[in-house]
C-alpha positions in Angstrom: -21.4 -25.1 -109.6 -23.1 -22.3 -111.5 -21.5 -18.8 -111.8 -24.9 -17.1 -111.7 -26.0 -15.1 -108.7 -29.5 -15.7 -107.3 -31.6 -12.5 -107.0 -32.3 -13.2 -103.4 -28.6 -12.6 -102.7 -28.9 -9.0 -103.9 -32.2 -8.0 -102.4 -34.4 -5.0 -103.4 -32.0 -2.2 -102.5 -29.1 -4.0 -104.1 -31.1 -4.5 -107.3 -32.1 -0.8 -107.4 -28.5 0.2 -106.9 -27.3 -2.2 -109.7 -29.9 -0.7 -112.1 -29.2 2.9 -111.2 -25.4 2.7 -111.4 -25.5 2.3 -115.2 -28.2 4.9 -115.9 -27.2 8.4 -117.2 -29.7 11.2 -117.2 -29.6 13.4 -120.3 -33.0 15.2 -120.5 -33.3 18.8 -119.3 -36.8 18.1 -118.1 -35.7 15.4 -115.7 -35.3 17.0 -112.2 -35.2 13.8 -110.2 -34.8 10.3 -111.5 -34.5 6.9 -109.7 -34.1 6.9 -105.9 -37.0 8.8 -104.4 -40.8 8.1 -104.0 -41.4 9.5 -107.4 -39.6 11.1 -110.3 -39.8 14.8 -110.9 -40.2 16.1 -114.4 -40.5 19.8 -115.4 -41.3 20.2 -119.1 -41.5 24.0 -119.7 -44.4 25.1 -121.9 -44.9 21.7 -123.6 -47.7 19.2 -123.6 -47.0 15.9 -122.0 -47.8 12.6 -123.8 -47.8 9.3 -121.9 -48.0 5.7 -123.3 -47.8 2.4 -121.6 -47.3 -1.2 -122.8 -47.0 -4.6 -121.0 -45.1 -7.6 -122.4 -45.8 -11.0 -120.9 -43.7 -14.1 -121.3 -45.6 -16.7 -123.3 -48.0 -14.1 -124.7 -45.7 -11.4 -126.2 -42.4 -13.1 -126.2 -40.7 -16.5 -125.9 -37.4 -16.7 -124.1 -36.5 -19.8 -126.1 -35.5 -17.6 -128.9 -35.7 -14.0 -127.6 -32.4 -12.9 -125.9 -33.0 -10.8 -122.8 -31.0 -7.9 -124.1 -33.1 -7.7 -127.2 -36.2 -8.0 -125.1 -35.2 -5.0 -123.0 -34.5 -3.0 -126.1 -37.8 -4.0 -127.7 -39.8 -3.1 -124.5 -38.5 0.5 -124.8 -38.7 0.7 -128.6 -42.4 -0.2 -128.8 -43.3 2.5 -126.2 -41.1 5.1 -127.9 -42.9 4.2 -131.2 -46.2 5.2 -129.6 -44.7 8.6 -128.6 -43.4 9.0 -132.1 -46.9 8.3 -133.5 -48.1 11.4 -131.5 -45.4 13.5 -133.3 -43.8 13.9 -129.9 -40.2 13.5 -128.5 -39.8 10.8 -125.9 -38.0 12.1 -122.8 -38.4 9.6 -119.9 -39.5 6.0 -119.2 -40.3 4.0 -116.2 -39.9 0.2 -116.2 -41.7 -2.3 -114.0 -40.6 -5.9 -114.0 -42.0 -9.0 -112.3 -39.5 -12.0 -112.1 -39.8 -15.6 -111.2 -37.4 -17.3 -108.8 -35.4 -18.8 -111.7 -34.0 -15.4 -112.8 -30.5 -14.6 -111.8 -28.8 -11.2 -111.2 -27.0 -11.7 -114.5 -30.3 -12.2 -116.3 -31.6 -8.9 -114.9 -28.3 -7.2 -115.9 -28.7 -8.5 -119.4 -32.3 -7.2 -119.6 -31.4 -3.8 -118.3 -28.4 -3.6 -120.7 -30.9 -3.8 -123.6 -33.1 -1.1 -121.8 -30.0 1.1 -121.3 -29.0 0.8 -125.0 -32.5 1.8 -126.1 -32.5 4.7 -123.7 -29.2 5.8 -125.3 -30.5 5.4 -128.9 -33.7 7.2 -128.2 -32.3 9.8 -125.8 -34.7 9.0 -123.0 -34.1 8.9 -119.2 -35.0 5.9 -117.1 -36.5 7.6 -114.1 -38.2 4.9 -112.1 -40.2 1.7 -111.9 -40.7 -1.3 -109.7 -39.4 -4.8 -109.4 -41.5 -7.6 -107.9 -41.7 -11.4 -107.8 -43.8 -13.3 -110.3 -45.3 -16.8 -109.8 -45.6 -17.1 -113.6 -43.1 -15.9 -116.1 -41.4 -12.6 -116.7 -43.6 -9.5 -117.1 -42.2 -6.1 -118.3 -44.3 -3.0 -118.2 -42.9 0.2 -119.6 -44.4 3.7 -119.5 -43.0 6.3 -121.8 -43.3 10.0 -121.4 -42.8 12.5 -124.1 -43.1 16.2 -124.9 -44.7 18.0 -127.7 -45.2 21.7 -128.4 -48.7 23.0 -128.1 -50.8 22.3 -131.2 -48.1 20.0 -132.6 -49.5 16.6 -131.3 -50.9 14.5 -134.2 -53.9 12.3 -133.4 -55.6 9.5 -135.3 -58.6 11.7 -136.0 -57.3 14.4 -138.3 -57.2 12.8 -141.7 -59.0 14.7 -144.5 -60.4 13.7 -147.8 -57.7 13.8 -150.5 -54.9 13.5 -148.0 -52.0 11.2 -149.1 -51.6 8.0 -147.0 -47.9 7.3 -146.3 -46.0 4.6 -144.4 -42.4 4.4 -143.3 -40.0 1.6 -144.0 -41.2 -1.8 -145.1 -44.0 -4.1 -143.8 -44.6 -7.8 -143.0 -41.0 -8.7 -142.1 -41.5 -8.9 -138.3 -44.4 -11.4 -138.8 -42.2 -13.6 -141.0 -39.3 -13.3 -138.5 -41.6 -14.8 -135.9 -42.5 -17.7 -138.3 -38.8 -18.4 -138.8 -38.1 -18.4 -135.1 -41.1 -20.6 -134.3 -39.9 -23.1 -137.0 -36.4 -23.2 -135.6 -37.8 -23.6 -132.0 -39.7 -26.7 -133.1 -36.6 -28.1 -134.8 -34.6 -27.5 -131.6 -37.2 -29.1 -129.4 -37.1 -32.2 -131.7 -33.3 -32.3 -131.7 -31.5 -30.1 -129.1 -28.2 -30.8 -130.9 -29.4 -28.9 -134.0 -28.0 -25.4 -134.6 -30.7 -22.9 -135.7 -30.6 -21.9 -139.3 -30.9 -18.1 -139.1 -28.0 -16.8 -141.1 -30.0 -16.3 -144.3 -32.9 -14.7 -142.4 -31.1 -12.0 -140.4 -33.3 -9.2 -141.6 -36.7 -10.7 -140.9 -35.6 -12.1 -137.5 -34.0 -8.8 -136.5 -37.3 -7.0 -137.3 -39.1 -9.4 -134.9 -36.5 -9.4 -132.1 -35.3 -5.9 -132.1 -37.7 -3.4 -133.8 -36.8 0.2 -134.2 -39.1 3.1 -133.3 -39.1 5.6 -136.3 -38.1 8.8 -134.4 -35.7 9.4 -137.3 -38.7 10.0 -139.6 -40.4 12.3 -137.0 -37.3 14.5 -137.1 -37.1 14.3 -140.9 -40.8 15.4 -141.2 -40.1 18.4 -139.0 -37.1 19.3 -141.2 -39.3 19.0 -144.3 -41.9 21.3 -142.6 -44.5 18.5 -142.9 -47.0 18.0 -140.2 -49.1 14.8 -140.6 -52.8 15.2 -140.3 -53.2 11.8 -138.6 -50.7 9.2 -137.5 -50.5 5.8 -135.8 -47.8 3.2 -135.4 -48.1 -0.2 -137.1 -48.2 -2.6 -134.2 -51.3 -4.7 -135.1 -50.9 -4.7 -138.9 -51.4 -2.0 -141.6 -55.0 -2.8 -142.4 -56.0 -2.7 -138.7 -54.2 0.7 -138.2 -55.8 2.2 -141.3 -59.2 1.2 -140.0 -58.3 3.1 -136.7 -57.4 6.3 -138.6 -60.5 6.1 -140.9 -62.9 5.3 -138.0 -61.6 8.2 -135.9 -61.3 10.6 -138.8 -64.7 9.6 -140.2 -63.3 9.0 -143.7 -62.7 6.2 -146.2 -59.4 5.2 -147.9 -58.0 3.5 -150.9 -54.5 2.0 -150.8 -52.7 0.6 -153.8 -51.3 -3.0 -153.7 -48.3 -2.1 -155.9 -47.3 0.8 -153.6 -47.0 -1.3 -150.4 -43.4 -1.5 -149.3 -41.8 -4.9 -149.0 -38.3 -6.2 -148.4 -36.9 -8.9 -150.7 -36.1 -11.3 -147.8 -39.6 -10.9 -146.5 -41.1 -11.8 -150.0 -38.8 -14.9 -150.3 -39.6 -16.1 -146.8 -43.4 -15.7 -147.3 -43.1 -18.0 -150.4 -41.1 -20.5 -148.4 -43.9 -20.6 -145.7 -46.6 -20.8 -148.4 -48.0 -17.4 -147.1 -49.4 -14.6 -149.3 -46.9 -11.8 -148.9 -49.7 -9.2 -149.1 -51.5 -10.8 -146.2 -48.3 -10.5 -144.2 -47.9 -6.9 -145.2 -51.6 -6.0 -144.4 -52.1 -8.1 -141.2 -48.7 -9.2 -139.9 -48.1 -6.5 -137.3 -45.2 -5.7 -135.0 -43.4 -3.7 -137.7 -43.5 -0.5 -135.6 -43.4 1.6 -138.7 -45.5 4.8 -138.9 -48.7 5.1 -140.9 -49.7 8.7 -141.5 -51.6 11.1 -143.7 -50.4 14.4 -145.1 -52.1 17.1 -147.2 -51.9 16.6 -151.0 -50.0 19.9 -151.1 -47.1 18.2 -149.3 -46.6 15.6 -152.1 -43.4 17.2 -153.5 -41.9 17.2 -150.0 -42.4 13.5 -149.3 -42.3 11.9 -152.8 -38.6 11.3 -153.0 -37.9 10.4 -149.3 -36.4 6.9 -149.2 -37.9 6.3 -145.8 -41.5 7.0 -146.9 -43.8 5.3 -149.3 -47.0 6.9 -150.5 -49.5 4.0 -150.5 -52.9 5.6 -151.1 -55.3 8.4 -150.5 -58.1 9.3 -148.1 -61.6 9.3 -149.6 -65.1 10.0 -148.6 -66.4 7.8 -145.8 -69.2 6.5 -148.2 -66.5 4.9 -150.4 -65.3 2.6 -147.7 -61.8 1.3 -147.1 -60.4 -0.4 -150.2 -57.3 -2.1 -151.6 -56.9 -1.4 -155.3 -54.8 -3.4 -157.8 -52.9 -2.1 -160.9 -56.0 -2.5 -163.1 -57.9 0.0 -160.9 -60.1 -2.7 -159.4 -60.8 -2.0 -155.7 -61.8 -4.6 -153.1 -63.0 -3.9 -149.5 -60.1 -4.3 -147.1 -60.4 -6.7 -144.2 -58.7 -5.8 -140.9 -57.5 -8.9 -139.2 -55.1 -7.4 -136.7 -54.0 -8.9 -133.4 -57.0 -9.7 -131.2 -56.0 -9.7 -127.5 -59.0 -11.4 -126.0 
């Protein structure tokens, strides 16, 4: 006899009550959260930024190796990352989920525990959403709302010639974490008695299963009095995101191979999988770091920041988008980011 509770036993009102009981509202702009026809938000003199993402089982995540708590956390983090990329503060989220009949009340609690932890970490209020049944797998759709002072939003279109190109953290690890998890899944399917070998790969696996949105850097930049000229989060791979900035800003770029930030475990794992680490850095995706440009005059403010690497410079559009090696040779960069269709 299983100790799990079927969702049907709880019903829609019971489920809403269960979710709402553990939610604390902390944002001054939240007037009314869960429990009415719509949430009420009053932002006072700010501009509102809104971003939405959908995660589908079998497309964006695999529950064989993705714990529901991590999935709930990641669903919030990837949306907060988009708000961060606008130089804004996330304030509220709504969460829509569609569930198949095999999901239990305990599974939903686990998912929402991850969502709650992310709300706590990023100081956002869960103010609404919808739950419905799904004939396929689990679907999670999150909408994030943020606030930014007038004229403080940073778009992809503001990069200027001679701006420095910067990126936070390190790149490529999330992609290699996925390779490790896929390999262990295949080993498990071949022999269910086998324990996964993940101890030595904690960093790369963590980068895949539980990414962090870089709100910390947004706060740091404000403290340094640095306002990026253009910004985007690295969800589809560095090369792809750089192309977005250059296309929308009508500029070119040169990034330097030796300046690209990499973690040692990522480099070792790439070798193990016979993958070129630079391809993982440029095209891996799902790192959720921030790629941004700043005026050359801000060089001294960012050069010693341990969270930020200066990886290149913005050039004239006619020069194209290039990757340069230490000998000064430049090669046109290819963007091979995630293609959805």
